[in-house]
C-alpha positions as semicolon CSV with decimal commas, in nm:
position;residue;x (nm);y (nm);z (nm)
1;M;0,355;1,950;-1,100
2;K;0,309;1,972;-0,729
3;T;0,183;1,632;-0,617
4;W;0,197;1,267;-0,710
5;N;-0,168;1,289;-0,816
6;D;-0,088;1,582;-1,049
7;Y;0,189;1,376;-1,206
8;K;-0,036;1,069;-1,244
9;E;-0,305;1,276;-1,415
10;H;-0,046;1,426;-1,649
11;V;0,092;1,084;-1,743
12;K;-0,259;0,943;-1,791
13;A;-0,340;1,227;-2,030
14;V;-0,018;1,176;-2,228
15;D;-0,009;0,795;-2,245
16;P;-0,345;0,610;-2,239
17;D;-0,174;0,267;-2,231
18;F;0,028;0,363;-1,926
19;A;-0,286;0,509;-1,769
20;K;-0,457;0,171;-1,796
21;D;-0,158;-0,007;-1,640
22;L;-0,138;0,249;-1,361
23;E;-0,507;0,212;-1,277
24;E;-0,469;-0,166;-1,263
25;V;-0,172;-0,143;-1,027
26;E;-0,356;0,106;-0,806
27;G;-0,658;-0,125;-0,792
28;I;-0,448;-0,423;-0,688
29;S;-0,266;-0,210;-0,433
30;A;-0,595;-0,095;-0,281
31;I;-0,715;-0,454;-0,240
32;V;-0,388;-0,570;-0,086
33;S;-0,374;-0,268;0,146
34;A;-0,726;-0,342;0,269
35;M;-0,632;-0,705;0,330
36;V;-0,322;-0,614;0,530
37;A;-0,507;-0,350;0,731
38;Q;-0,788;-0,592;0,818
39;R;-0,549;-0,876;0,904
40;T;-0,361;-0,641;1,133
41;A;-0,680;-0,506;1,288
42;L;-0,790;-0,861;1,364
43;G;-0,455;-0,932;1,529
44;L;-0,370;-1,209;1,284
45;S;-0,022;-1,291;1,165
46;Q;0,038;-1,402;0,808
47;R;0,081;-1,753;0,945
48;D;-0,257;-1,734;1,126
49;L;-0,434;-1,614;0,812
50;A;-0,269;-1,879;0,599
51;A;-0,375;-2,151;0,842
52;V;-0,743;-2,057;0,842
53;C;-0,740;-2,018;0,463
54;G;-0,560;-2,348;0,403
55;I;-0,275;-2,191;0,205
56;P;0,098;-2,158;0,272
57;Q;0,218;-1,859;0,474
58;S;0,461;-1,785;0,191
59;S;0,163;-1,731;-0,041
60;V;0,016;-1,473;0,196
61;A;0,355;-1,301;0,215
62;R;0,394;-1,289;-0,165
63;I;0,040;-1,154;-0,209
64;E;0,094;-0,886;0,056
65;A;0,425;-0,787;-0,103
66;C;0,252;-0,765;-0,445
67;K;0,498;-1,021;-0,579
68;T;0,213;-1,239;-0,702
69;T;-0,152;-1,191;-0,788
70;P;-0,379;-1,458;-0,640
71;N;-0,637;-1,634;-0,851
72;L;-0,995;-1,531;-0,784
73;G;-1,073;-1,832;-0,566
74;T;-0,775;-1,767;-0,340
75;L;-0,856;-1,397;-0,318
76;L;-1,219;-1,464;-0,224
77;N;-1,107;-1,724;0,033
78;I;-0,872;-1,475;0,199
79;L;-1,128;-1,193;0,192
80;Q;-1,396;-1,418;0,342
81;H;-1,172;-1,517;0,632
82;L;-1,090;-1,150;0,691
83;G;-1,457;-1,053;0,694
84;L;-1,419;-0,855;0,371
85;Q;-1,600;-0,880;0,041
86;L;-1,508;-0,798;-0,315
87;T;-1,742;-0,552;-0,484
88;V;-1,763;-0,509;-0,860
89;T;-1,892;-0,182;-1,004
90;P;-1,928;-0,052;-1,359
91;A;-1,624;0,125;-1,498
92;N;-1,650;0,499;-1,546
């Protein structure tokens, strides 16, 4: 195997349960990465974002570090204040 993607595809083919877990983690990571990128692009600190969202700065830090998964209401609140939206599409 030459790349991380090759390895992931191999593991997904060998272990369907792990494949499902891996896809979930990648999805969460993509959302968090988009949030951090947008916060940074807007010139906001974690403290600034927390203040406009009405949540503790420590919550923003834990979400960005993937140490906790926010509930849907909190996620939508953060995304709204960042000018982002959550889009749901049918699974493949």
